[in-house]
N, C-alpha and C positions, 0 to 999 in steps of 0.2 A: 504494500500500500504506500505509494510514493507521495511525497509532499510536493505541491506545485505552488506557484505564485504568479501574480499577474501585474501588468503595468497599469495599475489603477491607483486611486487614492490609497487603498489599503496596501498596495505594494510599497508606497513611498513612506511607510512608517517603519521605524525600527523599534524593536522592543527595547525599552529602556527603563531607567529608574526615575526617578523622582523629584520631588520638590520639597514639601515640608519634611519628607523623610530625610532630606539632606540638610535640613535647617539645623542650626545650633540649638537643639533642644534636648535636655536630658531629664529623665524622670526618675522617681524614687521607688525602689523596690521594697524597702523596709525602713523602719524608723532610723533616721540618721544616716542612711546610705542612699546612693543614687544608682540608677540602672545604667552605669557606664557601658555595660556589655552591649546594650542596644545601639549606642553610638558607634561602637566598634563594628557591629553588624552592618550598619549603614556604610561605614567607611570601606570595609572589606568588600561589600557587595558592589560598590562603585568600581573597584579595581577589577572585579570579575566582569563588570559591564564593559569596561574598555577592552578587555580581552575578547569578550563576546562580539562586540561590534567590529573589531579588527577581523575576527573570524568570519563575520558575515561577508567580507570582501572575497573570501576564498571558498565559500560553499556554493552549492547550486541554487539555494533559495534566493528569491527575489530581493534585491537591495538596490541602493541608489547607484553605485558603481560596482563593477565586478572585475576581478583579476582574470587575465587570460588563462591562468592556471586553475581557475575555479573548478571544483569537483565535489563529489559527495564524501571524500575521504574523512574530513573533519566533522561531519555532521553527527555521528554518534557522540563525540566529545562535546559538541555544542548542546546536545540534548541532556547532558549531565546537569545543566543549569537552566535550560530554556523553560521547562514546565513550571518552575517554582520561584524564579528570581523576583518577578514582579509581585507575586502574591506575598512573598516575604516582606518586601518593602511597603506594600499597602498595609500589611498587618502592623509593622513597626510604625508606620505613619499614623495608624489609628491609635496606637499607644500614646505617641507624642501629642496628638490632637486632643485626646481625652484629658491629659494633665493640663494642657494649656487652657482647655475649656473650663476646667474646674478652677483654675487660677484666675482667669480673666473675666469669666462670665460670658454668656452667649453673644451679646451685642458687640463687646470689645473684641472677642475672639473672631467673629465673622469679619469685622472691619480690618483687623490686623492680618488675618489669613488672606483676605482678598487682596490687600496691598502687596503682601509678600509673594503671592502666587501670580496674580493677574498682570502686574506690571512687568515682571520678567517674561511672562508668556507673550504678551504683546510685543515687547522689545525683541524677544527671541525670534518671533515670526517675521518681524520686519527687518532685522539686522543680522542675526546669527544663522538662521535656518536657510535663507535663500541660496547660498552657494551649493547646498545639497541638490535641489532640483535643477539648478543651472548645469552642474557637471553631469547630472543624470541625463538630461536631454542631449547634451553634447555626445555622450557615449551611446545612448540608445536610439536617438533619431537623427544624429549628426547635425545638431543645431549649429548654425554659422554666425548667429548674432553675438554682439558684445554683451558683457554683463549688464551694462546700463540699458541696452535694448531689452534684455530679459527682465530687468527690474520694472521697467515700464509696463510690460505685460503681466508680471507677477502682481503688481499693485492694482491692475485693472481686473484681476480675477480671470485671466485668460485661460480657457479650457481647450485650446486647440493643439496642445502638444500630445499627439496621439500616435500609437502604433497598433498593431493587430490585436493587442491585448486590452486596449482601452486608452483613456486619456488621463493626463495628470491634472489633478484638482489643485488650483492655486487660488489664494495663498494657502500655505500648509503649515502645520506645526510639527510634522515629522516626529522626531523623538520627544518633543515637548508635549505630546499628547498626555503623558503622565501628569503633567502639571494641571492641565484642564480637568482631567478626571479627578485628581486629588482635590481640587477646589470644589467641585460638585459634591464630593463625599464629605468634605469638612462642613459645608453648608448644611447638608442633610443631617449630619451629626448634631450640629447646633440646633436645628429645628427639632430633632428628636429629644434633645435635652430640655428644650423649652416646653415641649408637649408632655414629657414624662416627669420632669421635676425629680423629686427624691426617689421615685420608682426606678429610675435608671440605675441608681446604686444598688437597689435590691436585686434588679435583674443581673447586674454584674456578679453579685454574691452567689446567686443561684447558678449562673453559668459556671463560675469557678468551682462550685461544689459538685456540679454535674460531671465536669471533665476530669475524671480520675479513673484509674484502672483501664480496663478495655475500652471504656467510653472515650478516653483521651484520644484514641485513634479512630474507632469505629464511627462515632457520631459525626466528626468533621468530614471524614472521607465519604460517608454516606450522603451528607449534604452537598458536598462538591460534586459527587457523582450524579446525584439527582438533577442538579442544575445543568450539568454538562449534557446529560442524556436529553433533557427537556428542551434545551435552548441552542446548543452548539451547532447542530445541523441546520437549524432554521436561521440562525444569526451568526454566520462565520465572522471571525475577527476582522474589523475594519479600522479601529481606533479613530473613527469619525464622529464619536460622541452620540449622535442621534439614532444610529441604527445598530449599535454594538451591544445588544442586550445580554448576550451570554457573558461577554467580558464584564459588563456592569454587575451582573449578578454574582459572578465569581469574585471580582476584586472588591466589591462593596461588602460582600460577606466577610472576607478576610480583614478588611479595614474595620468593620464593625466589631468583629471578634477581638481585634487588638484594642479597640476603644473600650469594650466592655471588660476585658481581662487585664487592663493596664495596672490596676491597683491590687490584683489578686496575687499576693506574694507566693501562696502555695502553688498556684498554677505554674509559675516560672520555675519553682523548685522541682515540680513534677517533670517538666521538660528536661531539666538536667539529669534527673534519675532515669529518664527514658531515652537519653540521647543515643546510646548504642543500638537500641532496638529500632528507633526511628531511622538511623543510618542504614541498618540492614533492610528495613522495609523500603526505603527510598531506592537502594540498589536493586532490590527485587523489581520494583516498579519500572526502573530504567531498563532492566533486561527485558521485561515484558513489552515495553514500548518499542524497543529496537527489534524484537522478533516480529512484531506486527508490521512495522514499517518495512522491514527487509523481506517479508514473505512475498513471493511473487503473486501478483494479482491473478494470473492465469490459474493458479492452484486453489483459488478461493471460489467455490461455487456461488453463483449469485444469491441463492437462498441463504447462504451462510454469512453474507456481508453484514447484516445487522448484528450478528454475534461477534464478528471481528471488531466492529466499531465499539460494541459494548466492552469487549476485552481491552481495547485501547483506552477507552474512557476510564475504566476501572484502574488500569495501571497508571494512567496519567493522574487521576485524583489521589491515588495512593501515594505516588511520588511527591505530589505537591505538598500534602500535609506532613508526610513523614520527613521530607527534607527540611521543611520549616521547623519542625520540632527538633530535628537533629542540630541544625545550625544554631537555633536559640539555646538549646540545651548545652552544647559545647561552649558557646560564648558565655553563658551564665556560669559555667564551671571554670573557664580559663581567662576570661576577659573582663572580669568585674574589678577594674582598676582605672585610675585616672593617670594622666601624664600630660606633659606639654604637647607631645605629638597628637594626642587625642583632641586636645583643645584646638590646635591649629587645623588639623584635618577636618574636624567637625565644621569649622567655619568655612573651609575651602571647598567642600564637596559639592554644594549646590552650584556655585558659579562654574566650577570645573565641569560639572555635569552638563550645564547649558552649552558649554563650548565644545565638548569633546567630539561629538559626532560630526559636526561640520569640519573640524580639524582632520578627522580620519578621512573623510571624503575628499577634501582638498589635497591632503598629502598623498593619498593613494593615487589620485589622478595625476598629480605632479610627478610621482615616481615611476609611473607606468612606462615611459619611454626608456628607462634604464634597464628594463627587463630583468630585474633582480630575481633570484630564486626566492620562492615564498618563505623558505626557512630563514633567509636573511631579511627579506623585506618585511615580514610580519613583525618580528621583534623591533625593527626600526620604526615601524608605524606606532607601536606601543610606546616606545621611549620618546619619540618626537611629540606624540600627542600629549603625554603626561608633562613633558618638559615645557612645552608652549602653554599648556593649560595652567600649570602652577605659576609659570612666569607671568601670565596674564592676571592671575589672582593676586600676585604681589602688587600689581598696579591697581586692581580693583579695590583692594583693602585699604588703599591710601586716598581714595577719592569718594566723597560722600554720594555724589550723583551716581557713580558707577556701582556703589554698594546697593543703592535702591534699584537700579536697572537689572542687576544680577541677583537680587534677593539675598545679598550677603548679610549675615548676622555676625557682628564682630565683638559682641559682648555677651557674657553669661552672668546670670545671677547665681552666685555661689551660696547655696543654702542647703539645708537638710530638713526633712520632715520632722516635726516635733515628736519627741519620744511618745510612743504609744499610739500615734496617729496612723491612719491609713495613708497609703502612698499619696504624696502631693506633688504638684508640678514644681520644677526647680528653675525653669528658664522659659522665656517667651521666644 
């Protein structure tokens, strides 16, 4: 069962991470302590993202630009993180959002989140993202116009860049779709908090008490599987916001789970205890996914196709939740500490996230005439992308206007939850 992609708006998205997920926000797990491990999860997930998007240049899946050496060789390795990366970041974003909501109140929370997410989203769509579709049409339809010519068409929402697979929708947010989705989910969380009041805390307690033992895995996997079976075939991924109902159901469920479980200290401790089991289940799910993908279509009778899809969906859902529990469990065990590096990287990740994919596309296109071997070119793309991104952050962090445009948060409130209290927010 092979994966295919098209030259459509959905093609021009790249899976990516985040927004408030990458904001400098830290939450408390226990009286007097902070959930530093979730900051480290965000940071490490970003570095996986850079590797993943460089990998997209070399696989057969649709992306903005493609290497002449693109093949399916790396795709099994890409699938090690593809099913769960975004779900993990939405869950962690939900945790951060809940603590900010409790600290700021719904009205201030919505105002601050809107400024932090929507300003970088609009700026990114107008300034940072356009090089991606520009080089895409150069490579895919041999566009001959200048960048200024293209920008005139981009700003006029020109939809005439087409090939046999479809037309490019402009303007686009490409990898910044995550920011748009996260803003919608944070507003929904604030509305839920206003509607439920104190009942939201009671719901959090009940959910935290429910997810233990076998229920820690079976119930979330069953929920994810039910959503996938019901919606994925009818609403394939587009990242276009208005028609992406399976992605919304999947990601908002994980975002809401993070928000509800944010202050449930025993839940995070259970993930640590279950980390090896979760890792094993995630590996099993990955094996199942790869078997279904690799199995020749000709050997699957048409009557059996629904069962193969169900098997794929089960393995996918199992891998999503099990990998999330494993990552959070291992992080809770080994990364519950602060350092100057954590503080710096937490501040840098969101601006670097905004920049990284455009840099990969531009650098990959620029290096193509050199015809470097992928084993050399790939690491070069990673190093150059990180070096330029963090160099840019050094400029951004020194200019207030750029801080606003890139959603940079350069201060943290250093505090701890009062003794005996439930977990409280520590930073906006």
